[in-house]
N, C-alpha and C positions, 0 to 999 in steps of 0.2 A: 536614564535606563537606554540602551542601544536598539534601535529599531528591528523588528522581527524581520527577518528573509521574508516569511511566509505567514499569513494569517488568515484562517478561515473562522469566519465570524456566524454563528447561527444559519449554516447552511441548510436549507432545504433544496431536494431534487426530486421530482416526480417524472414517472413515465404514463402519457396518457394514452390508453388503451382502448378497443372496443369494450372491454369487460371494465372498465372503469379506471381510475387514476392509483397507480401503484406509487406508493411514498417510499421510495428507495433511500432517502438521505433524511433524516428528520431533526434538524437542530444540532448539527454538528459542529463543536468548536474545538480549534486547536492551533498553536503556533509552533513554526521551526525556525530553528535559529540556524546562521551559516555554520557549516561542517556538520551538524547534528546528522545522526542515522536514527529514523524515526519508524518504529513498525507500527504497522497497522494489520490486526488479527481479528478473524472471525471465520464464521462456515460461509459456505455460496449462500449468497442472497443477503448477507449481512449488511451491504451496503458501502463495503469497502472500497472496491473498485471503481464504484459509481463516484466516490469520494474523491479519487483520484482523476476520473474522467471530466469532473466537474471542474477541477483546477485548471484543466488544461483545454476545457471548453471542446471536446470531442464526444459529446454524447450523441446517442441514436436521433433520428429526426423526430422521434416522438418524446424526447427527454427535453426537461427542461428545469433551470435554476428556477424555482418559484419564490425562493426568499434568502436573504443574506447576503454577505459579503466576503469575496475572495481578495484580500489585498495582498501584492507582492512589491516590496519596499516601500509599503505605504499607499500604493496606487491602486485602485479597485479594478480589478480586471473585468468584471460584469460591464463596466461601461467602456470597454476599448471596443473598436471597431475589429472586423474580422481581419483586416489587413495587419491590424497590430499584432493580434493574437497569433498569426501565422509566423510572424517574426519572434514572438513570446516563445512559440513551439520550436524548439531545436536551440535556439541561442541562449535562452534564460532557463528554459526548463524542457527537458527530454524524457521521454517514456520507454521503458522496454515492456513489451508486451508478453503473456505468458505462454503464448504457443510459437517457437520460432520455426515450426513446420509450415505454418501457414501465414506467417508476419512477412516473408520475403516472398517476391514476385517470382514465379519458377520459371518464367519465359526470357527473364532478365539476368545476365552475369552479376555476380557479387560486386565486381569493381563498379559495373553501369549503376547497380542501385545506391553503393556508397558515394561514387561521384556525383550524384542528384543531391544527396544531402550537404555535400562539402560545398558544392556550387551555389546552391540554393541560399545556405546561411554564412558563408563566408567571402572573402573577397577573392580567394585564390583560384587561379585558372589556368587551364592547361597542363604540364608537366608539374608545376607546383599542386595542383590539386590531386592529380595521380600519386605525387609523392606523399601527400598528406594522409590519402587513403592507405597506403602502404605502412605508413608510421602508426595509424589508428590499428591495423591488424595486427601488426607486430606487438603493439602495447597489450592488446589482450591476448597473447598468446598463442596467436595462429601463425604456424611456422611456413615460410615459403610464400609470404604475402603477394608477391608479383605473379605467381602462379594461380594461387588462390582467387585473385581478381577475374582471370578469365573463366574460372569455373561456374556452374550454375547451383543454385541451393541444394537440388537434389543429391549432386555430388558431395555434399557435406555431410558429417553426423549431426543430430541434435544438439550435441554440446558445442560443435563447431558453429553451427546456424546460432546459437543464442550467443556465440560471442561476437558473431558478426552484427547480430543485433544491438549488442552493448557498444561495439565500436562505432556503429551509425549514431547512437546517441549521445556518444562524447565528441563527435566530429566538431562541436562547437565550443567544448569544455563548458557545458552549462553550470549554472548557480545551483540548479536542482536535477536530482534522477530520480525518477519515479521507476521502482520496479515492480510489475504488477505480476505476482507471481511468476518469478522467472526460471523456478525449476521445476515447475509442475509435470510438465512433458518430459522430464530427463530421469535417468535411473540414481540411485542415490550417491555413488560414488563422483559422477559428474556434476550432481546437486552440489556437493560440498566445495569442490573447484570452481564452479559459477561462483559461489557467495563468497568465496576467499578473494576472486578476482574483483568483484564488486567492492569489497571492503580495502583491499590493497588500493585499488584506483581512487578511492574516496579520500585514501589518506595520502595519496600523491597529488591529487588534483584540489582538494580542499573542499569539494562540493559537499552540498547537503544530500542526504537519500531519504526518500520515503518508501520503504520496502511492505507491501503487502502482501500477506499471505495467510492460509489456513492453518498453518502448522506453527505452534507456538516453538517447538524445539528446533526449528531450523533456524531461528534468530536469535536462539538464547544467549550467543556470545557475540552478536552483532551490534544489536540496536542500544542506544542510550537511553531512549525513553520507547515505551511502549503503549498502544491504545486498543483496546479491547472492543469491537463493535458487534452489535447485536440488534435485528430489527430496525436499521436504520440510524440506531443511537449509539452513543457511546456509552458503555455501561463500567467501563474501569480505564484509568489510565494511570501511569508512574513509571518509575525508572525501573528497568530490566529487573534489577535486583528486587524490587518491592513485589512485581509483578509475579515473580517467581517463588519467591520465599514467603510472602504476605499477602497471598490473595484474598480480597474482599468481596469480590462479587460470584454466586453460586455459578455461573456461565465460565467465568474464568477457572475456577475449580475443577468444574467439569472438562475443560480443555486440558488442564494440566493432567486429570486422572487418565487421559487419553492417549498420553505421550508415554512410550516403554522407557522403564528406567534401566539404565546398564548395570547398574551395581546390585539390582535384583532381578533377575530376567523371569524369574518364578511368579513374580507378583503379576496377578490377573489385571487385564486393563478393564476400565470400567466406562463403556459408552455413555454419551449423553442420551437419556430415554426422549422418546418421541421423535418429530420432524422439525425442520426448521419452519418458521412462522410464514402463512400466507400473508403477504405483503399488500395484498387487495382488500385484506381484513385485517388490521391489527387491533390487537385487543386495547380495551379501554385503559388498561392499568400498564404494569411493567410486561415488557414484550416476552421474556423468559419465563413468565408465570405459567403458564400450561406444561411447560418441562420440567420446572423446579422443584425437587423434594421437599425444600424448606418454605415453600410458598406460604404466606399468610393471608388472611380476609383482604387486608390494604391493597395487597400486590394485585388483587383482581380489579379494582377501581381507580386507583392513581398510580401516576407516573413518578417514580422515585428521583429526587434532586441529587445532583453529586455533592457528595459531601467530602469534606478533607478527612482521610486517616492521618496524614502528616504533612509537612512540607512537601514531600515528593509523591505524594499519593491521594489519589482522588478514587470514589466508586459511587454508583448510584444504585443502592441495592437498600430495600427497606430493613434487612436483617442487621445494617449497621446502626440505623437509626434505632432497631431495637436493642443492641448492644449497648449503645450510649445511655438510654433510658435505665439499662438495668445497673449499670456502672454507678450511675448518679442514685440511684436507690440503696445501693449498698454503702454509699458515704456517708 
């Protein structure tokens, strides 16, 4: 069996605040293969972005990985020095942040900021570095790259700024690209363009992509596999087809019910009841239990384990255990 490009094992990440410990990620496990596009989906506060930041070790000062391992090509990143991590960021793994409006420094030109990335992570210097920046801008569909290098971020549209961020992330042709809500601040038509761009670049460069989003509809046609997170835990995982056509967790079903259906626009959208969980005070049992219409008594007190629905699909929901028992009784 070939070695996984990235393997996250029993990851726990917490933030230590004046009000107590916020357990943002609680025992997350997943693997990423070379060239795979993995979607991580969930509401705000589900732990998806913190999982991505834990991989790159760019957590806030109050944040810390308290347990688990993150293996890159078999090596544990948690044992690496800050100097090794600086080399890892950009060269092996890059990230696109969710807000292009604030991710770029407003007082430096586009060329200045992109040159910094090229000079820091590659051996190119002088004219060669400048030509690499123009090549990257051209690669992400920005016209007149030489002219754009002299412009400041405020002179570009939101979509153009996000393209610049993608170009910076690709400066070293990393093995892994993490896209953290890359379309949140953009309008619908630009969203589609940015996602198509990421997909075409992935096909061209062969890198693996972790796409973090709150919108299942956005990644329907992009991802090979999807992880659904809630309350810092993985509640369901599987191929895109399995998640969309055979959801087995009540939270996933709720997310799917809130996506508009173009084939039936008269169908009323059903929002998920209640509010996202308070991560300072996690329930004893299933995190989604307070918002779940199908909740049972055991959901209040016991955390469900992931069980296999089939070879390509797992879910952590007591409803599946109940369904399995009922199936056995019928036989």
